C-alpha positions as CSV (number, residue, x, y, z in Angstrom):
1,M,-0.1,0.1,-0.1
2,E,1.2,3.6,-0.8
3,T,2.0,5.6,2.1
4,K,0.2,9.0,1.8
5,T,0.2,12.4,3.7
6,L,-3.5,12.8,4.7
7,L,-5.3,15.6,6.1
8,V,-8.2,15.0,8.3
9,A,-10.5,18.4,8.9
10,G,-12.4,18.3,11.6
11,A,-10.6,15.4,13.4
12,G,-11.5,16.7,16.9
13,G,-15.1,15.8,16.3
14,F,-16.7,12.4,16.5
15,I,-16.4,11.1,12.8
16,G,-13.2,12.9,12.1
17,G,-11.3,11.3,14.9
18,H,-12.3,7.6,14.0
19,L,-11.5,8.4,10.7
20,A,-7.8,9.6,11.5
21,A,-7.0,7.0,13.8
22,D,-8.1,4.4,10.9
23,L,-6.0,5.8,8.4
24,A,-2.9,6.3,10.7
25,Q,-3.4,2.3,11.5
26,Q,-3.2,1.8,7.9
27,G,0.2,3.3,8.0
28,H,-0.4,7.0,6.5
29,R,1.0,9.9,7.7
30,V,-2.1,11.8,9.3
31,R,-2.6,15.7,10.0
32,A,-5.6,16.3,12.3
33,V,-6.8,19.5,12.4
34,D,-9.7,21.0,14.4
35,K,-10.6,24.6,15.7
36,K,-11.2,23.3,19.2
37,P,-8.4,23.2,21.8
38,L,-6.6,20.1,21.8
39,D,-7.9,18.9,25.3
40,E,-11.6,19.1,24.1
41,W,-11.0,16.8,21.1
42,Y,-13.1,13.7,21.4
43,Q,-10.2,11.4,20.4
44,R,-6.2,12.0,20.1
45,F,-3.6,9.5,19.1
46,E,0.1,9.3,19.4
47,G,1.9,9.5,16.2
48,I,-0.1,11.6,14.2
49,E,0.2,15.4,13.7
50,N,-2.6,17.6,15.6
51,L,-3.2,21.2,14.9
52,Q,-5.4,23.8,16.4
53,L,-6.4,25.7,13.1
54,D,-9.6,27.6,12.4
55,L,-10.2,26.6,9.0
56,A,-12.8,29.2,8.1
57,G,-9.8,31.4,7.0
58,I,-7.9,30.8,3.8
59,D,-4.5,31.0,5.7
60,A,-5.3,28.6,7.9
61,C,-6.4,26.4,5.1
62,R,-3.3,26.8,3.3
63,Q,-1.2,25.9,6.4
64,A,-3.1,22.8,7.0
65,V,-3.0,21.4,3.3
66,D,1.0,21.9,2.7
67,G,2.5,19.0,1.7
68,V,-0.9,16.9,1.8
69,D,-1.7,14.4,-0.8
70,E,-5.3,13.9,0.0
71,V,-8.0,16.0,2.0
72,Y,-11.0,14.7,3.8
73,N,-12.9,17.7,4.8
74,L,-15.4,16.5,7.8
75,A,-15.0,19.9,9.5
76,A,-18.7,21.8,10.1
77,D,-20.5,23.5,13.0
78,M,-23.2,21.1,13.5
79,G,-25.2,18.9,15.7
80,G,-28.6,17.3,16.1
81,M,-31.8,18.6,15.4
82,G,-32.0,21.0,18.6
83,F,-28.9,22.6,17.2
84,I,-29.7,22.5,13.6
85,E,-32.9,24.3,14.1
86,N,-31.9,26.9,16.2
87,N,-28.2,27.9,14.7
88,R,-28.9,28.3,11.2
89,A,-26.4,31.1,10.9
90,L,-23.7,29.2,12.5
91,C,-24.6,26.0,10.3
92,M,-24.3,28.2,7.2
93,L,-21.1,30.0,8.1
94,S,-19.4,26.2,7.6
95,V,-19.4,27.4,3.9
96,L,-16.1,29.1,4.2
97,I,-14.5,26.0,5.7
98,N,-15.1,24.0,2.5
99,T,-14.7,26.9,0.0
100,H,-11.4,28.0,1.5
101,L,-10.1,24.3,1.9
102,L,-10.8,23.5,-1.8
103,M,-9.0,26.9,-2.7
104,A,-6.2,25.8,-0.9
105,S,-6.1,22.7,-2.1
106,K,-5.9,23.6,-5.7
107,E,-3.1,25.5,-5.0
108,A,-1.4,22.9,-3.4
109,D,-2.1,20.5,-6.1
110,V,-3.9,18.2,-3.6
111,S,-4.6,14.8,-5.4
112,R,-7.8,14.2,-4.2
113,Y,-10.6,15.9,-1.8
114,F,-13.6,14.2,0.3
115,Y,-16.3,16.2,1.4
116,A,-18.9,15.4,4.2
117,S,-22.2,15.9,3.2
118,S,-25.6,15.2,4.8
119,A,-29.0,13.8,4.4
120,C,-30.3,17.1,5.2
121,V,-29.5,18.3,1.3
122,Y,-32.6,16.1,0.3
123,A,-36.0,18.0,-0.3
124,A,-38.3,18.7,2.4
125,D,-41.5,17.4,0.8
126,K,-40.1,14.0,0.0
127,Q,-39.8,13.4,3.9
128,T,-43.3,13.9,5.2
129,D,-44.6,10.5,5.7
130,P,-42.8,8.1,8.4
131,H,-43.4,5.3,5.9
132,V,-41.1,6.9,3.6
133,T,-39.7,5.7,0.4
134,A,-36.0,5.6,1.0
135,L,-34.4,8.9,-0.5
136,K,-32.4,8.1,-3.9
137,E,-29.5,10.5,-4.8
138,S,-31.6,12.5,-7.7
139,D,-34.3,13.4,-4.8
140,A,-31.9,16.4,-3.7
141,Y,-33.4,18.2,-6.8
142,P,-35.2,20.2,-7.1
143,A,-33.9,21.7,-4.0
144,M,-35.5,22.5,-0.9
145,A,-33.0,21.5,1.4
146,E,-33.0,21.7,5.5
147,D,-33.2,25.5,6.0
148,G,-29.3,26.4,7.2
149,Y,-27.1,23.4,7.5
150,G,-28.8,21.3,4.2
151,W,-28.5,24.3,2.2
152,E,-24.7,24.8,3.2
153,K,-24.2,21.3,2.2
154,L,-25.9,21.4,-1.1
155,F,-24.1,24.8,-1.9
156,S,-20.4,22.8,-0.9
157,E,-21.5,20.0,-3.0
158,R,-21.9,22.1,-6.0
159,M,-18.4,23.9,-5.0
160,C,-16.9,20.4,-5.1
161,R,-18.6,19.6,-8.3
162,H,-17.1,22.9,-10.3
163,F,-13.6,22.5,-8.7
164,M,-13.5,19.1,-10.4
165,E,-14.9,20.5,-13.4
166,D,-13.0,23.8,-13.7
167,F,-9.8,22.8,-12.2
168,G,-9.3,19.2,-12.3
169,L,-9.3,18.5,-8.4
170,A,-10.7,15.2,-8.0
171,T,-13.6,15.6,-5.4
172,R,-15.8,12.8,-3.9
173,V,-18.8,13.7,-1.9
174,A,-20.8,11.1,0.5
175,R,-24.3,12.3,1.9
176,F,-24.0,10.8,5.6
177,H,-27.4,9.6,7.0
178,N,-27.2,9.8,11.1
179,V,-23.8,8.5,12.3
180,Y,-23.6,7.2,15.6
181,G,-21.4,5.4,17.8
182,P,-18.9,5.6,20.9
183,H,-16.5,8.7,21.2
184,G,-19.2,11.1,20.1
185,T,-21.3,13.8,21.7
186,Y,-24.0,12.6,23.9
187,A,-24.7,15.6,25.7
188,G,-24.8,19.4,25.5
189,G,-27.5,20.1,22.9
190,R,-25.6,18.9,19.7
191,E,-26.0,14.9,20.1
192,K,-28.3,13.1,17.9
193,A,-31.2,10.6,18.6
194,P,-29.1,7.4,19.0
195,A,-26.7,8.9,21.7
196,A,-29.5,11.4,23.6
197,I,-31.5,8.0,23.8
198,C,-28.5,6.0,25.2
199,R,-27.8,8.8,27.5
200,K,-31.2,9.0,28.7
201,V,-32.0,5.6,29.2
202,A,-28.2,5.3,31.2
203,Q,-29.3,8.2,33.5
204,A,-32.4,6.6,34.2
205,E,-30.6,3.2,34.9
206,I,-28.1,4.8,37.2
207,S,-30.7,7.0,38.9
208,G,-33.2,4.7,39.4
209,R,-35.9,6.9,38.0
210,H,-37.4,5.0,35.4
211,E,-38.7,7.6,33.0
212,I,-37.6,9.0,29.6
213,E,-38.5,12.4,27.9
214,I,-38.9,11.7,24.0
215,W,-38.9,14.7,21.3
216,G,-42.2,14.3,19.2
217,D,-44.8,11.2,19.3
218,G,-41.9,8.9,18.6
219,E,-43.3,7.7,15.4
220,Q,-41.2,9.8,13.1
221,T,-38.6,7.5,11.3
222,R,-34.8,7.3,10.6
223,S,-31.9,4.9,9.8
224,F,-28.5,4.9,11.8
225,M,-25.1,4.2,10.4
226,Y,-22.6,2.7,12.8
227,I,-19.4,4.8,12.9
228,D,-17.4,1.8,11.6
229,D,-19.3,1.2,8.4
230,C,-19.2,5.4,8.2
231,V,-15.5,4.9,8.2
232,R,-15.1,1.9,5.7
233,G,-17.6,4.0,3.2
234,I,-15.5,7.1,3.5
235,K,-12.3,5.6,2.6
236,A,-14.1,3.2,-0.5
237,I,-15.8,6.6,-1.9
238,M,-12.4,8.5,-1.6
239,E,-10.5,5.8,-3.7
240,S,-13.6,5.1,-6.4
241,D,-14.3,6.8,-9.5
242,I,-17.8,8.0,-8.3
243,R,-17.9,11.6,-9.5
244,E,-21.6,12.6,-8.2
245,P,-22.6,12.5,-4.3
246,I,-23.6,9.4,-3.1
247,N,-25.6,8.3,-0.3
248,L,-23.4,7.0,2.5
249,G,-26.0,5.5,5.4
250,S,-27.7,2.3,6.7
251,S,-31.3,1.2,5.0
252,E,-32.6,-0.2,8.1
253,L,-35.2,2.1,8.9
254,V,-36.8,2.2,12.8
255,T,-39.3,4.8,14.7
256,I,-37.7,6.6,17.5
257,N,-39.8,4.5,19.6
258,Q,-38.3,1.5,18.4
259,L,-34.9,3.0,18.8
260,V,-36.3,3.6,22.6
261,D,-37.1,-0.3,22.9
262,M,-33.8,-1.4,21.6
263,V,-31.6,0.8,24.0
264,E,-34.2,-0.5,26.8
265,S,-33.6,-4.0,26.1
266,I,-29.8,-3.6,26.0
267,A,-30.1,-1.9,29.4
268,G,-32.5,-4.2,30.8
269,V,-34.9,-1.6,31.9
270,S,-38.5,-0.4,31.2
271,L,-39.3,3.2,31.4
272,E,-42.3,5.4,31.3
273,R,-42.3,7.6,28.0
274,R,-43.2,11.2,28.1
275,Y,-43.4,12.8,24.8
276,D,-42.5,16.4,24.1
277,L,-44.4,17.7,21.2
278,S,-43.2,20.9,21.2
279,A,-39.3,19.8,20.8
280,P,-37.5,19.9,17.7
281,Q,-38.2,16.9,15.3
282,G,-36.8,17.6,12.1
283,V,-38.5,15.7,8.9
284,R,-40.9,13.0,9.4
285,G,-39.3,10.4,7.9
286,R,-35.8,9.4,6.3
287,N,-34.4,6.5,4.9
288,S,-31.1,5.8,2.7
289,D,-31.8,4.3,-0.9
290,N,-28.4,2.7,-1.3
291,A,-28.9,1.0,-4.9
292,L,-26.2,3.4,-6.3
293,I,-23.3,2.8,-3.6
294,Q,-24.3,-1.1,-4.4
295,Q,-23.8,-0.7,-7.8
296,Y,-20.7,1.2,-7.4
297,L,-19.0,-0.6,-4.7
298,G,-21.0,-4.0,-4.1
299,W,-21.4,-3.1,-0.5
300,E,-23.6,-0.9,1.6
301,P,-23.5,-0.2,5.7
302,S,-24.4,-3.8,7.3
303,I,-23.9,-3.5,11.1
304,T,-27.2,-3.7,12.7
305,L,-28.6,-1.0,14.6
306,L,-28.9,-3.2,17.9
307,T,-25.1,-4.2,17.7
308,G,-24.0,-0.6,17.0
309,L,-26.3,0.7,19.7
310,G,-24.8,-2.0,22.2
311,H,-21.1,-0.9,21.8
312,T,-22.4,3.1,22.2
313,Y,-24.7,2.4,25.1
314,R,-21.8,0.8,27.2
315,W,-19.6,3.7,26.2
316,I,-22.0,6.3,27.1
317,H,-23.0,4.2,30.1
318,D,-19.3,4.2,31.4
319,Q,-18.9,8.1,30.7
320,L,-22.0,8.6,33.0
321,S,-20.6,6.4,35.9
322,G,-17.4,7.8,35.9
323,T,-15.4,4.5,34.8
324,P,-13.1,5.7,31.7
325,S,-12.0,9.0,30.6
326,G,-13.7,10.3,27.5
327,T,-10.7,11.1,25.8
328,R,-8.4,8.1,24.3
329,V,-5.1,8.8,23.9
330,A,-3.3,5.8,22.4
């Protein structure tokens, strides 16, 4: 295997931390960059160059890509629906990161560039029914993306396309569908549904107060992709000849109530449910159509939700009970 120098932007975050670790384990030279102070990164690893840089600025991007062969851009200001619906301007400002990283990558003759997009680019009128037809890539147009975060992602996808067409920079774009797993955000307002549910169930188990608050009526549907599948998919898409944005998500559709059922079974508890119908809920139903990724790669995410939730719940339970540290240094 050819050893490369790889930039992981957003490496202090959940997916970026897992990706940086995996690429380093493969023997690549990894430069990990995030704007958060190093002691706030979810994971840090010896043998990786860790830099604190705000990639919204062009000079920071030029420093980050200097001497790099390939760029993985996972940097963004984002979170779960509670954050996205209340911080649209902050989400939109992430457009500066991708724009400046593309400019710096072109200047530095970077050979390949990966952009982490989102299922939030999809038209809202195709996601109004919990019995949703799985979203295929063409459903992003005519455009009616999630306000703020989704529009930033859709615009950045177009930037990647035009840098490839006009400047010859090989760009690859994956639309993530709800990634979850250990070493991610599980509290504070930026967490997504699997981590939030795992935290609430763990708190109920630890405290003995067997009740849980659920946002919405619990009948909204989603698919959730475990982090190991996500990392495998990122690498496969980056190495492929796929030139258009492509779904990267599980096709295992569940309601939020079913998600709670699974976590309760893992924890061995049964909780009284209270539904907050005024809380942010996002679209009514969303699932990933994986026909295209199967066509290109002969693969799709396959780790079951029950398996992934087991790993995630145990990790979050350990954090709440004070067992190990949340930061892994290896």
